[in-house]
C-alpha positions, -999 to 999 in steps of 0.1 A, spaced: 0 0 0 12 35 -8 1 68 8 8 97 -14 20 132 -7 8 144 -41 -11 177 -38 -48 176 -43 -46 198 -74 -23 173 -91 -44 143 -81 -74 161 -97 -56 157 -130 -48 120 -126 -67 89 -137 -81 87 -102 -102 119 -109 -123 102 -135 -147 73 -133 -133 38 -127 -143 9 -149 -177 -6 -144 -180 -31 -115 -199 -63 -110 -195 -64 -72 -186 -39 -45 -185 -48 -8 -173 -29 22 -149 -54 39 -137 -36 70 -132 -2 86 -104 6 110 -99 38 130 -66 50 145 -72 79 168 -34 86 174 -27 90 137 -62 105 131 -70 82 102 -99 60 92 -92 32 67 -121 16 48 -114 -15 28 -136 -23 -2 -136 -56 -22 -143 -48 -59 -146 -68 -91 -141 -46 -121 -158 -57 -153 -135 -69 -181 -151 -80 -213 -125 -104 -224 -108 -114 -192 -117 -134 -161 -128 -115 -130 -98 -98 -113 -108 -90 -77 -92 -60 -61 -91 -46 -26 -92 -8 -25 -82 11 7 -98 45 11 -80 64 39 -93 96 54 -70 116 76 -84 142 100 -109 163 81 -93 155 46 
């Protein structure tokens, strides 16, 4: 896992700013809070649709820090 220090303005121009591929399944797996570091981590299990490939499940971590 990687936590970036990229400024928000630069992230807004990245592939993460647009829509992700269509999905066939999204589940919230777990949520963890760390009061000392002021972060909340939410883990999501996602299957992205791929017309010509087998299902490739992914785990996506969404981290919120403080009020960000």
